[in-house]
C-alpha positions, 0 to 999 in steps of 0.5 A: 374662755373661748373668746375676748382677750382672755381667750384659753384662760381657764378656771377650776371650779371648786366643789361646794363653792360658787364663783361669781363672773363680772365686769367689777370687783365684786366678782372672783373673776374679773372681766373688765374689757368687756363692757357688756358684762354686768358688775356681776353677770352669772353665778356657776357652783359646782357640787362634785356632780352637777354644776348650776348656772344662775344668772344675776344680770339684767342683760341675760346669759345664754346657755346654748343659745337659750336665755337662762334664769337658773339651769344645770348645765353639763360637759360641753355647754356654752355660756355667753354672758356679755362678749365673752364666751365660756365653755364647761368642761368635766375633767378628772382630778387625775391629770392622766385619767382617761387618756389615751396610752402614748404610742407603743415605743422601745423602753426609754434608754438609762441616758434619756431617764437621766436626761428627762430627770435633768430637764424637769428639775431645771424647768421646776426651777426656773425662776422666770414664768415658764411657757411650753410650746408644743407642736400638736403635729408630733403627738395625738396625745399633746392635743389631749393633755391640753384639752384636759388639764387647767393650764391657759393655752392657746393655738398660735393659729387663729380663726376658723382654719386655726380650730380645723388645724388644731392638731397640726397647729403649734399651742402655747401653754402656760406653766404654773408653779407646781404644775401637774402638767409639766412632768407628763410633758417632760417624762414623755416628750422630752428627747421626741421633739415635742416642742421648746420651752421659754420664759417670759413675764408677759401674759400668755396673750403678748407672748402668743402675739410675738410668736406668731410673728415667726410663724411665716417666713418669706422663701429669698429665692421664689418670694413664696410665703412659707410656716416656719416650724421654730418651735421644733427644737432641733429647729430652734438650736440650730436657728437661733445660735445663727441669727444676728443680735438684731435677728434675735431681738425680732424673735424675742422681743421684750416678751420672751426671756429666752428659749429652753430646748432639748439638746441632741443628747437630752440636755437643756440648751439654754437660748436667746437668754441675756 
């Protein structure tokens, strides 16, 4: 979904099964917030080779700007039902398939490999729901991974400017239990300042709203508004411990349980917890 309160949410179409999308419980994917959507608005089915869309409403479903009753739709198709927009993407089952190789780097040291293994174990065993806040400017592979994965994710930047700055923006992604994305992020990005991890029981949109409050700061001397790259672990691990209780509360609010970031030696630091 690319619009509405659920923007950023991804749903996999299972081969041989139909997914009904609508406003009420008869649909498998329910979007109750969209009052312009029919109880069951459209149905999408994937047979492993072709995706077919069937309009089941009296209000019409648009595919690439044209009303359709039934159509085969391909990669990149834009579907509009009610006031909600959908983007169809065909991605390989293998998370790593067709992704550009990581930029050439020296082989990780034995210490870094051990630190990554420990970090992955800690993150995978975290009892609270987990998010990653990733800086796409650090490595072009980050955005490619996010566009290929199924995890719900959104840039912290909004609007047309946000789209234009996608490759330099911070992106929030919800990491589901058993995620195939998490090992890739840790095994390639831990120790490279790709971003930070955080916990929170609120939906992604609420966690994102809280994080967006820290994007802009004001310079005390000049009064200028500046972007604050708090999602760089090198910044956060120095900044957050220096905050007062009130300042820390303004940053994490009730939406964020705490941050887990890489230390200078690759260890897992827990910040703002408790």
